[in-house]
C-alpha positions as CSV (number, residue, x, y, z in Angstrom):
1,M,31.4,4.9,-1.0
2,I,27.8,6.0,-1.9
3,P,26.6,8.9,0.2
4,E,24.0,7.8,2.8
5,G,21.2,10.0,1.5
6,L,21.8,8.9,-2.1
7,G,22.0,5.3,-1.0
8,A,18.6,5.6,0.7
9,Q,17.0,7.2,-2.4
10,L,18.5,4.5,-4.7
11,A,17.0,1.7,-2.3
12,I,13.6,3.2,-3.1
13,I,14.1,4.2,-6.7
14,L,15.6,0.9,-8.0
15,P,12.7,-1.4,-7.0
16,A,10.3,1.2,-8.3
17,L,12.2,1.4,-11.7
18,L,12.1,-2.5,-11.8
19,A,8.4,-2.3,-11.2
20,G,8.0,0.1,-14.1
21,I,10.0,-2.2,-16.4
22,V,7.9,-5.2,-15.4
23,V,4.7,-3.1,-16.2
24,L,6.2,-2.0,-19.5
25,S,7.0,-5.6,-20.5
26,T,3.4,-6.4,-21.0
27,H,1.9,-2.8,-21.5
28,V,3.8,-2.1,-24.7
29,P,2.5,-5.1,-26.8
30,L,-0.9,-4.8,-25.2
31,G,-1.0,-1.1,-25.8
32,R,-0.2,-1.6,-29.5
33,E,-3.1,-4.0,-29.6
34,V,-5.5,-1.5,-28.0
35,L,-4.4,1.1,-30.6
36,Q,-5.0,-1.3,-33.4
37,R,-8.4,-2.2,-32.2
38,G,-9.3,1.5,-31.8
39,I,-10.5,1.1,-28.2
40,I,-8.1,3.6,-26.6
41,F,-9.8,4.0,-23.2
42,L,-10.4,0.3,-22.7
43,D,-7.6,0.1,-20.2
44,L,-8.9,3.0,-18.1
45,A,-12.3,1.3,-17.8
46,I,-10.8,-2.1,-16.9
47,A,-8.3,-0.6,-14.4
48,Q,-11.2,1.2,-12.7
49,M,-13.2,-2.0,-12.6
50,A,-10.2,-3.7,-11.0
51,A,-9.9,-0.9,-8.4
52,L,-13.7,-1.3,-7.8
53,G,-13.1,-5.0,-7.1
54,L,-10.4,-4.2,-4.6
55,I,-12.7,-1.7,-2.9
56,V,-15.5,-4.3,-2.8
57,A,-13.1,-6.7,-1.2
58,H,-12.3,-4.1,1.4
59,F,-15.9,-3.1,1.9
60,T,-17.2,-6.6,2.5
61,G,-14.3,-7.6,4.7
62,L,-12.9,-10.2,2.2
63,E,-9.7,-8.3,2.2
64,A,-8.9,-9.6,5.7
65,H,-9.1,-13.2,4.6
66,G,-5.9,-13.1,2.5
67,A,-4.2,-11.3,-0.4
68,W,-5.0,-14.0,-2.9
69,L,-8.8,-13.7,-2.3
70,N,-8.4,-9.9,-2.7
71,Q,-6.7,-10.6,-6.0
72,L,-9.4,-12.9,-7.2
73,V,-12.1,-10.4,-6.5
74,A,-10.3,-7.7,-8.3
75,I,-9.5,-9.9,-11.3
76,G,-13.0,-11.1,-11.3
77,A,-14.4,-7.6,-11.5
78,A,-11.9,-6.7,-14.3
79,V,-12.8,-9.8,-16.3
80,I,-16.5,-9.2,-16.0
81,G,-15.9,-5.6,-17.3
82,A,-13.8,-6.9,-20.2
83,S,-16.3,-9.5,-21.1
84,L,-19.1,-7.0,-21.2
85,L,-17.0,-4.9,-23.6
86,Y,-16.2,-7.9,-25.7
87,Q,-19.9,-8.4,-26.4
88,V,-20.0,-4.9,-28.2
89,R,-16.7,-5.3,-30.0
90,H,-18.5,-5.2,-33.5
91,A,-20.4,-2.0,-32.6
92,P,-19.0,1.2,-34.3
93,T,-16.0,2.6,-32.7
94,G,-17.9,5.6,-31.4
95,I,-20.5,3.4,-29.7
96,Q,-17.7,1.2,-28.2
97,E,-15.9,4.3,-26.8
98,A,-19.2,5.6,-25.4
99,L,-19.9,2.3,-23.6
100,I,-16.3,2.1,-22.3
101,G,-16.8,5.6,-20.9
102,I,-20.0,4.6,-19.2
103,L,-18.4,1.6,-17.7
104,F,-15.5,3.8,-16.4
105,M,-17.9,6.3,-14.9
106,L,-20.1,3.6,-13.2
107,A,-17.0,1.9,-11.7
108,A,-15.5,5.2,-10.6
109,T,-18.7,6.5,-9.0
110,G,-19.4,3.1,-7.5
111,S,-16.0,3.2,-5.8
112,I,-16.7,6.7,-4.5
113,L,-20.1,5.4,-3.1
114,L,-18.5,2.5,-1.4
115,L,-15.8,4.7,0.2
116,S,-18.1,7.6,1.1
117,K,-18.4,6.3,4.7
118,D,-14.8,5.3,5.1
119,P,-12.7,7.8,7.1
120,H,-9.7,6.8,5.0
121,G,-11.7,6.6,1.7
122,G,-10.2,9.6,0.1
123,E,-6.7,8.3,0.7
124,R,-7.5,4.8,-0.5
125,L,-9.1,6.2,-3.7
126,R,-6.0,8.4,-4.4
127,E,-3.8,5.4,-4.0
128,M,-5.9,3.5,-6.5
129,L,-5.6,6.4,-9.1
130,V,-2.0,7.5,-8.7
131,G,-0.5,4.4,-7.1
132,Q,2.3,3.9,-4.7
133,I,5.2,2.8,-6.9
134,L,7.8,4.2,-4.4
135,W,6.7,1.8,-1.8
136,V,7.3,-1.3,-4.0
137,E,9.7,-3.9,-2.7
138,Y,11.4,-6.6,-4.8
139,R,9.4,-9.4,-3.2
140,D,6.2,-7.7,-4.4
141,L,7.3,-8.1,-8.0
142,V,8.0,-11.8,-8.0
143,M,4.4,-13.1,-8.4
144,I,3.5,-10.3,-10.9
145,A,6.6,-11.0,-13.0
146,V,5.6,-14.7,-13.1
147,V,2.1,-13.9,-14.3
148,Y,3.4,-11.4,-16.8
149,L,5.7,-14.0,-18.3
150,A,2.8,-16.3,-18.7
151,V,0.7,-13.5,-20.2
152,L,3.6,-12.7,-22.7
153,G,4.1,-16.4,-23.5
154,L,0.3,-16.8,-24.3
155,W,0.2,-13.6,-26.2
156,F,3.2,-14.2,-28.5
157,G,2.9,-18.0,-28.7
158,W,-0.7,-18.7,-28.6
159,R,-2.5,-15.6,-29.8
160,K,-4.2,-17.2,-32.8
161,R,-5.4,-20.1,-30.7
162,L,-6.9,-17.8,-28.1
163,G,-9.4,-16.4,-30.5
164,S,-10.9,-13.0,-30.5
165,Y,-12.0,-13.2,-26.9
166,G,-8.6,-14.3,-25.5
167,F,-7.2,-10.8,-25.5
168,Y,-9.9,-9.5,-23.1
169,P,-9.2,-11.8,-20.0
170,L,-5.4,-11.5,-20.5
171,F,-5.7,-7.8,-20.6
172,A,-8.0,-7.8,-17.5
173,I,-5.6,-9.9,-15.5
174,T,-2.6,-7.6,-16.6
175,I,-4.4,-4.4,-15.9
176,T,-5.5,-5.7,-12.5
177,L,-2.1,-6.4,-11.2
178,S,-0.6,-3.2,-12.8
179,T,-3.3,-1.0,-11.2
180,Q,-2.3,-2.2,-7.7
181,L,1.4,-1.6,-8.6
182,V,1.3,1.8,-10.3
183,G,-2.3,3.2,-10.2
184,V,-4.9,3.7,-12.8
185,Y,-3.4,6.9,-14.4
186,L,0.1,5.3,-14.9
187,V,-1.5,2.1,-16.3
188,F,-3.1,4.3,-19.0
189,A,0.2,6.3,-19.7
190,S,2.3,3.1,-19.8
191,L,-0.1,1.5,-22.3
192,I,-0.9,4.3,-24.7
193,I,2.0,6.8,-24.7
194,P,4.9,4.5,-25.7
195,A,2.7,2.6,-28.2
196,L,1.3,5.8,-29.9
197,A,4.7,7.5,-30.0
198,S,6.2,4.5,-31.8
199,L,3.2,3.6,-34.0
200,H,4.9,4.5,-37.3
201,S,8.4,4.1,-36.4
202,N,10.9,1.9,-38.3
203,S,11.7,0.3,-34.9
204,P,8.5,0.4,-33.0
205,W,9.4,-2.1,-30.2
206,L,12.8,-0.4,-29.5
207,I,11.3,3.1,-29.5
208,A,8.3,2.1,-27.3
209,Y,10.3,0.4,-24.7
210,G,13.0,3.1,-24.8
211,I,10.4,5.8,-24.3
212,G,8.9,3.7,-21.5
213,V,12.1,3.1,-19.6
214,A,13.3,6.7,-20.0
215,G,10.0,8.0,-18.8
216,Y,10.1,6.0,-15.6
217,V,13.9,6.9,-15.0
218,V,13.3,10.6,-15.5
219,G,10.0,10.6,-13.6
220,L,11.4,8.7,-10.5
221,L,14.5,11.0,-10.4
222,V,12.5,14.1,-10.6
223,S,10.0,12.8,-8.1
224,A,12.8,12.0,-5.6
225,L,14.7,15.2,-6.2
226,F,11.6,17.6,-5.9
227,D,9.5,15.4,-3.5
228,L,6.7,15.3,-6.1
229,P,4.0,12.5,-6.4
230,S,5.8,9.7,-8.3
231,G,2.8,8.3,-10.3
232,A,1.8,11.8,-11.7
233,T,5.4,12.8,-12.3
234,I,6.2,9.6,-14.2
235,A,3.1,10.0,-16.4
236,W,4.2,13.6,-17.3
237,S,7.8,12.3,-18.0
238,L,6.4,9.7,-20.3
239,A,4.5,12.2,-22.2
240,I,7.5,14.7,-22.5
241,V,9.9,11.9,-23.5
242,A,7.5,10.7,-26.2
243,I,7.1,14.3,-27.5
244,L,10.9,14.8,-27.6
245,V,11.4,11.5,-29.5
246,M,8.8,12.3,-32.0
247,G,10.2,15.8,-32.5
248,L,13.7,14.5,-33.0
249,S,12.3,11.9,-35.4
250,R,10.6,14.6,-37.4
251,M,13.8,16.8,-37.4
252,M,15.8,13.8,-38.7
253,G,13.2,13.1,-41.4
254,R,12.2,9.7,-40.0
255,P,8.6,8.3,-39.6
256,H,6.9,9.4,-36.3
257,A,3.6,8.8,-34.6
258,D,1.7,11.2,-36.8
259,G,2.8,9.3,-40.0
260,P,5.7,9.6,-42.4
261,A,7.6,12.9,-42.3
């Protein structure tokens, strides 16, 4: 028999862990692509644009007309942001990063301005940043899992046919859904930390997914045991697990994220 308290915690943790695995399924390959392109903070800017789209839907009352319309507004905002950044893809990396930072800043401050008169604006903004992964239910993941399967199929099967622009809308759609699931900060952590820690590994996919899953498991358990914010705890757990893996790799004389030992 499972103790009642433990059973209640598992009922919350297991769907949250599944949500993390679903997010990692697309974020590991897309995170590797972001690193290869040298546009590290692209995901933060796109995630913030998606969040701005959700806030616009709320502010204009579109949110009340159905979840699908809400999603379309958020995806539209993210795709617009991604398309703008696509136009400057040939600029020097420093210029691209500066423009990405400006887009992030404008989306973030735009969100603050729109929510400034909302009595629950601070809470809504916090939810966008750190997410509410512990409130995820299995049925919430069905549509997202289907979309992610399509994204993975297109990415691994049709990448060359998509052309140089194809990455941007796929990335925007994925980040939009992930932002609503786990929040802006955890989207960034899930994309960059596993990909960076496994960059020069002999088994990059295994290491990246292993770090991601371990980070979510440890973060969710620590969050539940010590009643800490789940999104922030998982982000720290991902970083700590990645550091431990890279340190172990160095001690064993194997390649790690900083290059060959």
